[in-house]
C-alpha positions, -999 to 999 in steps of 0.1 A, spaced: 0 0 0 12 35 -8 9 57 22 7 95 19 25 114 46 2 136 67 21 168 60 17 161 22 -21 156 27 -23 189 45 -2 206 19 -24 194 -10 -55 204 9 -42 239 13 -28 243 -22 -60 231 -38 -84 254 -20 -110 269 -43 -115 236 -62 -126 242 -98 -112 278 -96 -78 264 -87 -55 248 -114 -37 228 -87 -70 211 -77 -77 201 -113 -42 187 -117 -43 169 -83 -75 151 -93 -61 136 -124 -55 98 -124 -71 95 -89 -100 74 -77 -121 101 -62 -154 97 -44 -172 114 -72 -162 88 -97 -159 57 -76 -195 45 -81 -189 46 -119 -157 25 -115 -175 -1 -94 -203 -4 -120 -178 -8 -148 -160 -35 -127 -193 -54 -121 -201 -53 -159 -164 -60 -167 -167 -33 -193 -145 -2 -192 -157 25 -216 -134 51 -232 -154 78 -214 -145 62 -180 -108 64 -189 -112 99 -201 -129 109 -168 -101 92 -148 -74 109 -168 -89 143 -161 -95 150 -198 -130 163 -192 -135 201 -187 -154 200 -154 -166 235 -158 -190 223 -185 -205 195 -164 -241 205 -155 -238 192 -120 -206 212 -114 -223 244 -128 -253 238 -105 -231 233 -75 -211 264 -82 -243 285 -86 -259 270 -54 -231 263 -31 -232 295 -11 -269 291 -5 -263 255 8 -235 267 30 -255 295 45 -285 272 51 -263 245 67 -246 271 90 -279 286 100 -295 252 107 -266 237 126 -248 267 140 -215 252 126 -191 272 105 -181 258 71 -144 262 63 -135 261 27 -108 236 18 -93 218 -11 -87 182 -21 -82 157 8 -64 125 2 -69 94 23 -46 65 31 
């Protein structure tokens, strides 16, 4: 198993703050199994059929800005954050990409 040192995890999280507005975030997601694409990977494995679009997604070749779900999230994120903070009394802290061992 490849382990990521904790200081490297924190460094990436700090450097990738801002997500789609941050080039480092886009680069850091390339060739990674992220939570957002893991379900699609499992489905492909069950079918034993790996489409070119799956490899394109994993290689980071898609322009995420054009994805409808990303656009919706960017337009509505602040409302969701404000509602969550009001409902829970918790403060949302913006962060970047978190890696896990």
